PDB file of N, CA, C and O in Angstrom, chain B, residues numbered from 101:
ATOM      1  N   MET B 101     101.337  84.048  74.746  1.00  0.00           N
ATOM      2  CA  MET B 101     100.247  84.992  74.607  1.00  0.00           C
ATOM      3  C   MET B 101      99.984  85.194  73.116  1.00  0.00           C
ATOM      4  O   MET B 101     100.873  85.030  72.281  1.00  0.00           O
ATOM      5  N   THR B 102      98.776  85.543  72.816  1.00  0.00           N
ATOM      6  CA  THR B 102      98.403  85.757  71.421  1.00  0.00           C
ATOM      7  C   THR B 102      98.002  87.194  71.210  1.00  0.00           C
ATOM      8  O   THR B 102      97.713  87.927  72.155  1.00  0.00           O
ATOM      9  N   GLU B 103      97.989  87.584  69.942  1.00  0.00           N
ATOM     10  CA  GLU B 103      97.571  88.936  69.590  1.00  0.00           C
ATOM     11  C   GLU B 103      96.132  89.159  70.009  1.00  0.00           C
ATOM     12  O   GLU B 103      95.294  88.263  69.901  1.00  0.00           O
ATOM     13  N   SER B 104      95.857  90.349  70.485  1.00  0.00           N
ATOM     14  CA  SER B 104      94.504  90.695  70.894  1.00  0.00           C
ATOM     15  C   SER B 104      93.612  90.871  69.676  1.00  0.00           C
ATOM     16  O   SER B 104      93.982  91.600  68.756  1.00  0.00           O
ATOM     17  N   PRO B 105      92.435  90.219  69.638  1.00  0.00           N
ATOM     18  CA  PRO B 105      91.569  90.332  68.473  1.00  0.00           C
ATOM     19  C   PRO B 105      90.998  91.731  68.274  1.00  0.00           C
ATOM     20  O   PRO B 105      90.638  92.086  67.151  1.00  0.00           O
ATOM     21  N   ASP B 106      90.906  92.533  69.329  1.00  0.00           N
ATOM     22  CA  ASP B 106      90.337  93.869  69.180  1.00  0.00           C
ATOM     23  C   ASP B 106      91.378  94.916  68.790  1.00  0.00           C
ATOM     24  O   ASP B 106      91.020  96.054  68.489  1.00  0.00           O
ATOM     25  N   LEU B 107      92.649  94.553  68.791  1.00  0.00           N
ATOM     26  CA  LEU B 107      93.697  95.466  68.366  1.00  0.00           C
ATOM     27  C   LEU B 107      94.584  94.783  67.335  1.00  0.00           C
ATOM     28  O   LEU B 107      95.556  94.124  67.703  1.00  0.00           O
ATOM     29  N   PRO B 108      94.270  94.926  66.059  1.00  0.00           N
ATOM     30  CA  PRO B 108      95.090  94.286  65.030  1.00  0.00           C
ATOM     31  C   PRO B 108      96.467  94.935  64.931  1.00  0.00           C
ATOM     32  O   PRO B 108      96.755  95.911  65.624  1.00  0.00           O
ATOM     33  N   ASP B 109      97.298  94.394  64.081  1.00  0.00           N
ATOM     34  CA  ASP B 109      98.631  94.921  63.808  1.00  0.00           C
ATOM     35  C   ASP B 109      99.549  94.850  65.017  1.00  0.00           C
ATOM     36  O   ASP B 109     100.425  95.697  65.197  1.00  0.00           O
ATOM     37  N   GLU B 110      99.340  93.837  65.839  1.00  0.00           N
ATOM     38  CA  GLU B 110     100.235  93.574  66.969  1.00  0.00           C
ATOM     39  C   GLU B 110     100.379  94.759  67.910  1.00  0.00           C
ATOM     40  O   GLU B 110     101.491  95.077  68.332  1.00  0.00           O
ATOM     41  N   LYS B 111      99.272  95.422  68.249  1.00  0.00           N
ATOM     42  CA  LYS B 111      99.313  96.529  69.196  1.00  0.00           C
ATOM     43  C   LYS B 111      99.156  96.052  70.628  1.00  0.00           C
ATOM     44  O   LYS B 111      99.376  96.814  71.569  1.00  0.00           O
ATOM     45  N   ALA B 112      98.778  94.797  70.793  1.00  0.00           N
ATOM     46  CA  ALA B 112      98.636  94.226  72.142  1.00  0.00           C
ATOM     47  C   ALA B 112      98.724  92.712  72.038  1.00  0.00           C
ATOM     48  O   ALA B 112      98.490  92.131  70.978  1.00  0.00           O
ATOM     49  N   ILE B 113      99.064  92.089  73.152  1.00  0.00           N
ATOM     50  CA  ILE B 113      98.993  90.635  73.242  1.00  0.00           C
ATOM     51  C   ILE B 113      98.102  90.303  74.430  1.00  0.00           C
ATOM     52  O   ILE B 113      98.071  91.032  75.421  1.00  0.00           O
ATOM     53  N   ALA B 114      97.392  89.212  74.319  1.00  0.00           N
ATOM     54  CA  ALA B 114      96.443  88.843  75.366  1.00  0.00           C
ATOM     55  C   ALA B 114      96.452  87.338  75.578  1.00  0.00           C
ATOM     56  O   ALA B 114      96.746  86.564  74.667  1.00  0.00           O
ATOM     57  N   LYS B 115      96.122  86.943  76.804  1.00  0.00           N
ATOM     58  CA  LYS B 115      96.014  85.523  77.120  1.00  0.00           C
ATOM     59  C   LYS B 115      95.090  85.362  78.315  1.00  0.00           C
ATOM     60  O   LYS B 115      95.041  86.213  79.203  1.00  0.00           O
ATOM     61  N   THR B 116      94.365  84.261  78.319  1.00  0.00           N
ATOM     62  CA  THR B 116      93.578  83.881  79.481  1.00  0.00           C
ATOM     63  C   THR B 116      94.276  82.711  80.150  1.00  0.00           C
ATOM     64  O   THR B 116      94.456  81.654  79.545  1.00  0.00           O
ATOM     65  N   PHE B 117      94.664  82.905  81.394  1.00  0.00           N
ATOM     66  CA  PHE B 117      95.270  81.850  82.197  1.00  0.00           C
ATOM     67  C   PHE B 117      94.151  81.213  83.010  1.00  0.00           C
ATOM     68  O   PHE B 117      93.347  81.921  83.615  1.00  0.00           O
ATOM     69  N   ARG B 118      94.090  79.888  83.031  1.00  0.00           N
ATOM     70  CA  ARG B 118      93.098  79.167  83.833  1.00  0.00           C
ATOM     71  C   ARG B 118      93.842  78.313  84.854  1.00  0.00           C
ATOM     72  O   ARG B 118      94.668  77.467  84.512  1.00  0.00           O
ATOM     73  N   PHE B 119      93.520  78.563  86.107  1.00  0.00           N
ATOM     74  CA  PHE B 119      94.201  77.894  87.209  1.00  0.00           C
ATOM     75  C   PHE B 119      93.300  76.849  87.843  1.00  0.00           C
ATOM     76  O   PHE B 119      92.121  76.750  87.502  1.00  0.00           O
ATOM     77  N   ARG B 120      93.853  76.063  88.770  1.00  0.00           N
ATOM     78  CA  ARG B 120      93.082  75.009  89.436  1.00  0.00           C
ATOM     79  C   ARG B 120      91.979  75.574  90.310  1.00  0.00           C
ATOM     80  O   ARG B 120      90.966  74.909  90.528  1.00  0.00           O
ATOM     81  N   GLY B 121      92.151  76.772  90.808  1.00  0.00           N
ATOM     82  CA  GLY B 121      91.146  77.383  91.671  1.00  0.00           C
ATOM     83  C   GLY B 121      91.479  78.837  91.942  1.00  0.00           C
ATOM     84  O   GLY B 121      92.471  79.363  91.437  1.00  0.00           O
ATOM     85  N   PHE B 122      90.648  79.480  92.740  1.00  0.00           N
ATOM     86  CA  PHE B 122      90.808  80.895  93.056  1.00  0.00           C
ATOM     87  C   PHE B 122      92.134  81.180  93.753  1.00  0.00           C
ATOM     88  O   PHE B 122      92.821  82.149  93.429  1.00  0.00           O
ATOM     89  N   ARG B 123      92.484  80.336  94.704  1.00  0.00           N
ATOM     90  CA  ARG B 123      93.728  80.550  95.451  1.00  0.00           C
ATOM     91  C   ARG B 123      94.937  80.546  94.518  1.00  0.00           C
ATOM     92  O   ARG B 123      95.816  81.398  94.644  1.00  0.00           O
ATOM     93  N   ASP B 124      94.991  79.597  93.584  1.00  0.00           N
ATOM     94  CA  ASP B 124      96.113  79.547  92.641  1.00  0.00           C
ATOM     95  C   ASP B 124      96.126  80.773  91.734  1.00  0.00           C
ATOM     96  O   ASP B 124      97.188  81.310  91.422  1.00  0.00           O
ATOM     97  N   ALA B 125      94.950  81.209  91.315  1.00  0.00           N
ATOM     98  CA  ALA B 125      94.868  82.398  90.458  1.00  0.00           C
ATOM     99  C   ALA B 125      95.389  83.627  91.195  1.00  0.00           C
ATOM    100  O   ALA B 125      96.162  84.408  90.641  1.00  0.00           O
ATOM    101  N   MET B 126      94.964  83.796  92.446  1.00  0.00           N
ATOM    102  CA  MET B 126      95.384  84.962  93.214  1.00  0.00           C
ATOM    103  C   MET B 126      96.868  84.910  93.556  1.00  0.00           C
ATOM    104  O   MET B 126      97.541  85.941  93.547  1.00  0.00           O
ATOM    105  N   ALA B 127      97.380  83.735  93.854  1.00  0.00           N
ATOM    106  CA  ALA B 127      98.811  83.597  94.143  1.00  0.00           C
ATOM    107  C   ALA B 127      99.633  83.963  92.912  1.00  0.00           C
ATOM    108  O   ALA B 127     100.651  84.648  93.012  1.00  0.00           O
ATOM    109  N   TRP B 128      99.176  83.495  91.749  1.00  0.00           N
ATOM    110  CA  TRP B 128      99.862  83.829  90.504  1.00  0.00           C
ATOM    111  C   TRP B 128      99.817  85.332  90.252  1.00  0.00           C
ATOM    112  O   TRP B 128     100.819  85.921  89.847  1.00  0.00           O
ATOM    113  N   MET B 129      98.673  85.952  90.487  1.00  0.00           N
ATOM    114  CA  MET B 129      98.563  87.402  90.273  1.00  0.00           C
ATOM    115  C   MET B 129      99.523  88.159  91.182  1.00  0.00           C
ATOM    116  O   MET B 129     100.118  89.151  90.760  1.00  0.00           O
ATOM    117  N   ALA B 130      99.683  87.706  92.421  1.00  0.00           N
ATOM    118  CA  ALA B 130     100.615  88.362  93.336  1.00  0.00           C
ATOM    119  C   ALA B 130     102.049  88.243  92.820  1.00  0.00           C
ATOM    120  O   ALA B 130     102.797  89.220  92.817  1.00  0.00           O
ATOM    121  N   ARG B 131     102.426  87.039  92.384  1.00  0.00           N
ATOM    122  CA  ARG B 131     103.777  86.851  91.836  1.00  0.00           C
ATOM    123  C   ARG B 131     103.971  87.690  90.574  1.00  0.00           C
ATOM    124  O   ARG B 131     105.014  88.318  90.394  1.00  0.00           O
ATOM    125  N   ALA B 132     102.956  87.697  89.699  1.00  0.00           N
ATOM    126  CA  ALA B 132     103.038  88.481  88.460  1.00  0.00           C
ATOM    127  C   ALA B 132     103.133  89.971  88.764  1.00  0.00           C
ATOM    128  O   ALA B 132     103.830  90.706  88.065  1.00  0.00           O
ATOM    129  N   ALA B 133     102.436  90.418  89.802  1.00  0.00           N
ATOM    130  CA  ALA B 133     102.483  91.835  90.182  1.00  0.00           C
ATOM    131  C   ALA B 133     103.896  92.237  90.608  1.00  0.00           C
ATOM    132  O   ALA B 133     104.360  93.325  90.267  1.00  0.00           O
ATOM    133  N   PHE B 134     104.580  91.367  91.347  1.00  0.00           N
ATOM    134  CA  PHE B 134     105.958  91.662  91.736  1.00  0.00           C
ATOM    135  C   PHE B 134     106.877  91.729  90.519  1.00  0.00           C
ATOM    136  O   PHE B 134     107.754  92.589  90.444  1.00  0.00           O
ATOM    137  N   GLU B 135     106.673  90.812  89.563  1.00  0.00           N
ATOM    138  CA  GLU B 135     107.467  90.842  88.329  1.00  0.00           C
ATOM    139  C   GLU B 135     107.198  92.136  87.561  1.00  0.00           C
ATOM    140  O   GLU B 135     108.129  92.781  87.079  1.00  0.00           O
ATOM    141  N   ALA B 136     105.932  92.510  87.448  1.00  0.00           N
ATOM    142  CA  ALA B 136     105.563  93.730  86.721  1.00  0.00           C
ATOM    143  C   ALA B 136     106.193  94.960  87.378  1.00  0.00           C
ATOM    144  O   ALA B 136     106.749  95.826  86.702  1.00  0.00           O
ATOM    145  N   GLU B 137     106.096  95.020  88.688  1.00  0.00           N
ATOM    146  CA  GLU B 137     106.663  96.162  89.411  1.00  0.00           C
ATOM    147  C   GLU B 137     108.178  96.219  89.237  1.00  0.00           C
ATOM    148  O   GLU B 137     108.756  97.298  89.105  1.00  0.00           O
ATOM    149  N   HIS B 138     108.813  95.050  89.237  1.00  0.00           N
ATOM    150  CA  HIS B 138     110.272  94.987  89.080  1.00  0.00           C
ATOM    151  C   HIS B 138     110.721  95.598  87.757  1.00  0.00           C
ATOM    152  O   HIS B 138     111.750  96.271  87.705  1.00  0.00           O
ATOM    153  N   ILE B 139     109.959  95.371  86.689  1.00  0.00           N
ATOM    154  CA  ILE B 139     110.359  95.919  85.385  1.00  0.00           C
ATOM    155  C   ILE B 139     109.603  97.205  85.051  1.00  0.00           C
ATOM    156  O   ILE B 139     109.724  97.733  83.946  1.00  0.00           O
ATOM    157  N   ASP B 140     108.819  97.709  86.017  1.00  0.00           N
ATOM    158  CA  ASP B 140     108.066  98.957  85.861  1.00  0.00           C
ATOM    159  C   ASP B 140     107.164  98.913  84.630  1.00  0.00           C
ATOM    160  O   ASP B 140     107.166  99.818  83.795  1.00  0.00           O
ATOM    161  N   HIS B 141     106.397  97.832  84.549  1.00  0.00           N
ATOM    162  CA  HIS B 141     105.445  97.677  83.443  1.00  0.00           C
ATOM    163  C   HIS B 141     104.254  96.890  83.966  1.00  0.00           C
ATOM    164  O   HIS B 141     104.419  95.796  84.506  1.00  0.00           O
ATOM    165  N   HIS B 142     103.074  97.431  83.813  1.00  0.00           N
ATOM    166  CA  HIS B 142     101.922  96.876  84.503  1.00  0.00           C
ATOM    167  C   HIS B 142     100.843  96.424  83.532  1.00  0.00           C
ATOM    168  O   HIS B 142     100.526  97.136  82.580  1.00  0.00           O
ATOM    169  N   PRO B 143     100.278  95.245  83.766  1.00  0.00           N
ATOM    170  CA  PRO B 143      99.301  94.668  82.845  1.00  0.00           C
ATOM    171  C   PRO B 143      97.901  95.240  83.054  1.00  0.00           C
ATOM    172  O   PRO B 143      97.582  95.801  84.102  1.00  0.00           O
ATOM    173  N   GLU B 144      97.093  95.081  82.035  1.00  0.00           N
ATOM    174  CA  GLU B 144      95.650  95.233  82.189  1.00  0.00           C
ATOM    175  C   GLU B 144      95.169  93.812  82.437  1.00  0.00           C
ATOM    176  O   GLU B 144      95.449  92.918  81.638  1.00  0.00           O
ATOM    177  N   TRP B 145      94.449  93.591  83.534  1.00  0.00           N
ATOM    178  CA  TRP B 145      94.004  92.229  83.812  1.00  0.00           C
ATOM    179  C   TRP B 145      92.733  92.218  84.632  1.00  0.00           C
ATOM    180  O   TRP B 145      92.393  93.176  85.328  1.00  0.00           O
ATOM    181  N   THR B 146      92.039  91.083  84.521  1.00  0.00           N
ATOM    182  CA  THR B 146      90.840  90.853  85.317  1.00  0.00           C
ATOM    183  C   THR B 146      90.890  89.422  85.839  1.00  0.00           C
ATOM    184  O   THR B 146      91.530  88.545  85.259  1.00  0.00           O
ATOM    185  N   ASN B 147      90.190  89.219  86.955  1.00  0.00           N
ATOM    186  CA  ASN B 147      90.145  87.890  87.563  1.00  0.00           C
ATOM    187  C   ASN B 147      88.704  87.536  87.897  1.00  0.00           C
ATOM    188  O   ASN B 147      87.979  88.326  88.502  1.00  0.00           O
ATOM    189  N   VAL B 148      88.305  86.348  87.498  1.00  0.00           N
ATOM    190  CA  VAL B 148      87.036  85.761  87.915  1.00  0.00           C
ATOM    191  C   VAL B 148      87.341  84.321  88.314  1.00  0.00           C
ATOM    192  O   VAL B 148      87.714  83.503  87.474  1.00  0.00           O
ATOM    193  N   TYR B 149      87.182  84.021  89.583  1.00  0.00           N
ATOM    194  CA  TYR B 149      87.455  82.721  90.189  1.00  0.00           C
ATOM    195  C   TYR B 149      88.827  82.193  89.775  1.00  0.00           C
ATOM    196  O   TYR B 149      89.839  82.682  90.275  1.00  0.00           O
ATOM    197  N   ASN B 150      88.890  81.205  88.872  1.00  0.00           N
ATOM    198  CA  ASN B 150      90.173  80.586  88.518  1.00  0.00           C
ATOM    199  C   ASN B 150      90.753  81.128  87.213  1.00  0.00           C
ATOM    200  O   ASN B 150      91.745  80.602  86.708  1.00  0.00           O
ATOM    201  N   ARG B 151      90.146  82.166  86.672  1.00  0.00           N
ATOM    202  CA  ARG B 151      90.548  82.688  85.364  1.00  0.00           C
ATOM    203  C   ARG B 151      91.128  84.100  85.516  1.00  0.00           C
ATOM    204  O   ARG B 151      90.551  84.958  86.184  1.00  0.00           O
ATOM    205  N   VAL B 152      92.288  84.315  84.875  1.00  0.00           N
ATOM    206  CA  VAL B 152      92.895  85.643  84.827  1.00  0.00           C
ATOM    207  C   VAL B 152      93.103  85.995  83.364  1.00  0.00           C
ATOM    208  O   VAL B 152      93.826  85.308  82.641  1.00  0.00           O
ATOM    209  N   GLU B 153      92.462  87.070  82.939  1.00  0.00           N
ATOM    210  CA  GLU B 153      92.623  87.555  81.568  1.00  0.00           C
ATOM    211  C   GLU B 153      93.624  88.699  81.589  1.00  0.00           C
ATOM    212  O   GLU B 153      93.479  89.658  82.347  1.00  0.00           O
ATOM    213  N   VAL B 154      94.644  88.579  80.741  1.00  0.00           N
ATOM    214  CA  VAL B 154      95.742  89.540  80.718  1.00  0.00           C
ATOM    215  C   VAL B 154      95.844  90.156  79.330  1.00  0.00           C
ATOM    216  O   VAL B 154      95.723  89.464  78.319  1.00  0.00           O
ATOM    217  N   ARG B 155      96.066  91.450  79.295  1.00  0.00           N
ATOM    218  CA  ARG B 155      96.307  92.166  78.039  1.00  0.00           C
ATOM    219  C   ARG B 155      97.521  93.052  78.260  1.00  0.00           C
ATOM    220  O   ARG B 155      97.561  93.835  79.208  1.00  0.00           O
ATOM    221  N   LEU B 156      98.507  92.928  77.386  1.00  0.00           N
ATOM    222  CA  LEU B 156      99.737  93.710  77.497  1.00  0.00           C
ATOM    223  C   LEU B 156      99.897  94.613  76.285  1.00  0.00           C
ATOM    224  O   LEU B 156      99.779  94.172  75.142  1.00  0.00           O
ATOM    225  N   THR B 157     100.162  95.864  76.549  1.00  0.00           N
ATOM    226  CA  THR B 157     100.460  96.860  75.522  1.00  0.00           C
ATOM    227  C   THR B 157     101.185  98.005  76.212  1.00  0.00           C
ATOM    228  O   THR B 157     101.105  98.147  77.432  1.00  0.00           O
ATOM    229  N   THR B 158     101.876  98.802  75.457  1.00  0.00           N
ATOM    230  CA  THR B 158     102.538  99.976  76.017  1.00  0.00           C
ATOM    231  C   THR B 158     101.797 101.194  75.508  1.00  0.00           C
ATOM    232  O   THR B 158     101.922 101.571  74.343  1.00  0.00           O
ATOM    233  N   HIS B 159     101.033 101.800  76.381  1.00  0.00           N
ATOM    234  CA  HIS B 159     100.174 102.913  75.981  1.00  0.00           C
ATOM    235  C   HIS B 159     100.977 104.102  75.453  1.00  0.00           C
ATOM    236  O   HIS B 159     100.531 104.791  74.536  1.00  0.00           O
ATOM    237  N   ASP B 160     102.146 104.346  76.019  1.00  0.00           N
ATOM    238  CA  ASP B 160     102.961 105.489  75.588  1.00  0.00           C
ATOM    239  C   ASP B 160     103.362 105.401  74.119  1.00  0.00           C
ATOM    240  O   ASP B 160     103.500 106.417  73.439  1.00  0.00           O
ATOM    241  N   THR B 161     103.547 104.164  73.636  1.00  0.00           N
ATOM    242  CA  THR B 161     103.979 103.988  72.249  1.00  0.00           C
ATOM    243  C   THR B 161     102.838 103.559  71.332  1.00  0.00           C
ATOM    244  O   THR B 161     102.984 103.557  70.110  1.00  0.00           O
ATOM    245  N   GLY B 162     101.713 103.200  71.923  1.00  0.00           N
ATOM    246  CA  GLY B 162     100.579 102.757  71.111  1.00  0.00           C
ATOM    247  C   GLY B 162     100.760 101.373  70.522  1.00  0.00           C
ATOM    248  O   GLY B 162     100.149 101.045  69.505  1.00  0.00           O
ATOM    249  N   GLY B 163     101.586 100.563  71.144  1.00  0.00           N
ATOM    250  CA  GLY B 163     101.805  99.216  70.626  1.00  0.00           C
ATOM    251  C   GLY B 163     102.679  98.395  71.542  1.00  0.00           C
ATOM    252  O   GLY B 163     102.865  98.720  72.714  1.00  0.00           O
ATOM    253  N   LEU B 164     103.214  97.322  70.985  1.00  0.00           N
ATOM    254  CA  LEU B 164     104.060  96.409  71.753  1.00  0.00           C
ATOM    255  C   LEU B 164     105.486  96.916  71.847  1.00  0.00           C
ATOM    256  O   LEU B 164     106.022  97.518  70.916  1.00  0.00           O
ATOM    257  N   THR B 165     106.082  96.653  73.005  1.00  0.00           N
ATOM    258  CA  THR B 165     107.500  96.965  73.202  1.00  0.00           C
ATOM    259  C   THR B 165     108.170  95.757  73.841  1.00  0.00           C
ATOM    260  O   THR B 165     107.522  94.757  74.152  1.00  0.00           O
ATOM    261  N   ALA B 166     109.462  95.870  74.028  1.00  0.00           N
ATOM    262  CA  ALA B 166     110.220  94.793  74.668  1.00  0.00           C
ATOM    263  C   ALA B 166     109.702  94.519  76.080  1.00  0.00           C
ATOM    264  O   ALA B 166     109.748  93.378  76.540  1.00  0.00           O
ATOM    265  N   LYS B 167     109.208  95.550  76.776  1.00  0.00           N
ATOM    266  CA  LYS B 167     108.671  95.343  78.124  1.00  0.00           C
ATOM    267  C   LYS B 167     107.449  94.427  78.109  1.00  0.00           C
ATOM    268  O   LYS B 167     107.281  93.603  79.008  1.00  0.00           O
ATOM    269  N   ASP B 168     106.598  94.567  77.098  1.00  0.00           N
ATOM    270  CA  ASP B 168     105.428  93.697  76.993  1.00  0.00           C
ATOM    271  C   ASP B 168     105.862  92.245  76.828  1.00  0.00           C
ATOM    272  O   ASP B 168     105.338  91.349  77.488  1.00  0.00           O
ATOM    273  N   LEU B 169     106.820  92.027  75.944  1.00  0.00           N
ATOM    274  CA  LEU B 169     107.289  90.666  75.675  1.00  0.00           C
ATOM    275  C   LEU B 169     108.007  90.087  76.891  1.00  0.00           C
ATOM    276  O   LEU B 169     107.856  88.905  77.198  1.00  0.00           O
ATOM    277  N   ASP B 170     108.782  90.911  77.580  1.00  0.00           N
ATOM    278  CA  ASP B 170     109.472  90.465  78.785  1.00  0.00           C
ATOM    279  C   ASP B 170     108.460  90.060  79.860  1.00  0.00           C
ATOM    280  O   ASP B 170     108.596  89.001  80.473  1.00  0.00           O
ATOM    281  N   LEU B 171     107.449  90.896  80.088  1.00  0.00           N
ATOM    282  CA  LEU B 171     106.448  90.567  81.104  1.00  0.00           C
ATOM    283  C   LEU B 171     105.660  89.320  80.702  1.00  0.00           C
ATOM    284  O   LEU B 171     105.337  88.495  81.557  1.00  0.00           O
ATOM    285  N   ALA B 172     105.351  89.175  79.429  1.00  0.00           N
ATOM    286  CA  ALA B 172     104.638  87.975  78.967  1.00  0.00           C
ATOM    287  C   ALA B 172     105.452  86.717  79.263  1.00  0.00           C
ATOM    288  O   ALA B 172     104.904  85.721  79.735  1.00  0.00           O
ATOM    289  N   ARG B 173     106.748  86.757  78.990  1.00  0.00           N
ATOM    290  CA  ARG B 173     107.621  85.604  79.269  1.00  0.00           C
ATOM    291  C   ARG B 173     107.661  85.304  80.765  1.00  0.00           C
ATOM    292  O   ARG B 173     107.601  84.144  81.173  1.00  0.00           O
ATOM    293  N   ARG B 174     107.760  86.341  81.567  1.00  0.00           N
ATOM    294  CA  ARG B 174     107.793  86.150  83.023  1.00  0.00           C
ATOM    295  C   ARG B 174     106.481  85.543  83.518  1.00  0.00           C
ATOM    296  O   ARG B 174     106.491  84.662  84.377  1.00  0.00           O
ATOM    297  N   MET B 175     105.365  86.006  82.986  1.00  0.00           N
ATOM    298  CA  MET B 175     104.062  85.476  83.391  1.00  0.00           C
ATOM    299  C   MET B 175     103.929  84.003  83.017  1.00  0.00           C
ATOM    300  O   MET B 175     103.435  83.199  83.807  1.00  0.00           O
ATOM    301  N   GLU B 176     104.364  83.659  81.828  1.00  0.00           N
ATOM    302  CA  GLU B 176     104.323  82.254  81.406  1.00  0.00           C
ATOM    303  C   GLU B 176     105.181  81.404  82.341  1.00  0.00           C
ATOM    304  O   GLU B 176     104.763  80.328  82.768  1.00  0.00           O
ATOM    305  N   LYS B 177     106.366  81.885  82.651  1.00  0.00           N
ATOM    306  CA  LYS B 177     107.292  81.123  83.486  1.00  0.00           C
ATOM    307  C   LYS B 177     106.724  80.857  84.865  1.00  0.00           C
ATOM    308  O   LYS B 177     106.828  79.737  85.364  1.00  0.00           O
ATOM    309  N   ILE B 178     106.121  81.866  85.498  1.00  0.00           N
ATOM    310  CA  ILE B 178     105.625  81.669  86.853  1.00  0.00           C
ATOM    311  C   ILE B 178     104.299  80.924  86.901  1.00  0.00           C
ATOM    312  O   ILE B 178     103.878  80.498  87.977  1.00  0.00           O
ATOM    313  N   SER B 179     103.632  80.755  85.765  1.00  0.00           N
ATOM    314  CA  SER B 179     102.352  80.024  85.779  1.00  0.00           C
ATOM    315  C   SER B 179     102.581  78.547  86.126  1.00  0.00           C
ATOM    316  O   SER B 179     101.752  77.918  86.783  1.00  0.00           O
ATOM    317  N   GLY B 180     103.705  78.014  85.680  1.00  0.00           N
ATOM    318  CA  GLY B 180     104.139  76.677  86.040  1.00  0.00           C
ATOM    319  C   GLY B 180     103.067  75.627  86.234  1.00  0.00           C
ATOM    320  O   GLY B 180     102.223  75.421  85.362  1.00  0.00           O
ATOM    321  N   ARG B 181     103.101  74.967  87.374  1.00  0.00           N
ATOM    322  CA  ARG B 181     102.188  73.859  87.662  1.00  0.00           C
ATOM    323  C   ARG B 181     100.848  74.297  88.219  1.00  0.00           C
ATOM    324  O   ARG B 181     100.007  73.449  88.518  1.00  0.00           O
ATOM    325  N   SER B 182     100.621  75.597  88.367  1.00  0.00           N
ATOM    326  CA  SER B 182      99.374  76.092  88.940  1.00  0.00           C
ATOM    327  C   SER B 182      98.216  76.075  87.939  1.00  0.00           C
ATOM    328  O   SER B 182      97.057  76.204  88.334  1.00  0.00           O
ATOM    329  N   LEU B 183      98.518  75.917  86.654  1.00  0.00           N
ATOM    330  CA  LEU B 183      97.480  75.966  85.633  1.00  0.00           C
ATOM    331  C   LEU B 183      96.569  74.745  85.703  1.00  0.00           C
ATOM    332  O   LEU B 183      97.003  73.654  86.074  1.00  0.00           O
ATOM    333  N   ALA B 184      95.324  74.940  85.349  1.00  0.00           N
ATOM    334  CA  ALA B 184      94.359  73.842  85.297  1.00  0.00           C
ATOM    335  C   ALA B 184      94.748  72.907  84.153  1.00  0.00           C
ATOM    336  O   ALA B 184      95.301  73.344  83.144  1.00  0.00           O
ATOM    337  N   LYS B 185      94.464  71.667  84.317  1.00  0.00           N
ATOM    338  CA  LYS B 185      94.772  70.685  83.262  1.00  0.00           C
ATOM    339  C   LYS B 185      93.548  70.482  82.398  1.00  0.00           C
ATOM    340  O   LYS B 185      93.584  69.697  81.451  1.00  0.00           O
TER     341      LYS B 185
END
């Protein structure tokens, strides 16, 4: 994930995941939701067809925390082979 352009100074990280299709995007979101719930940290995200835009920040602290980085790593890991080539 990369730093969000609208929040400088590393207050958020953002990434757009592009999947092979809608089904893969939704399946990934379901898996990511379980990971987020497990660590009690929830993303800001949107989905349009095969694209999921994710933004991670910890609102309570006004910036990035270990939970953001942990969730980002988990999201990358589960994206696996579902991503569009």
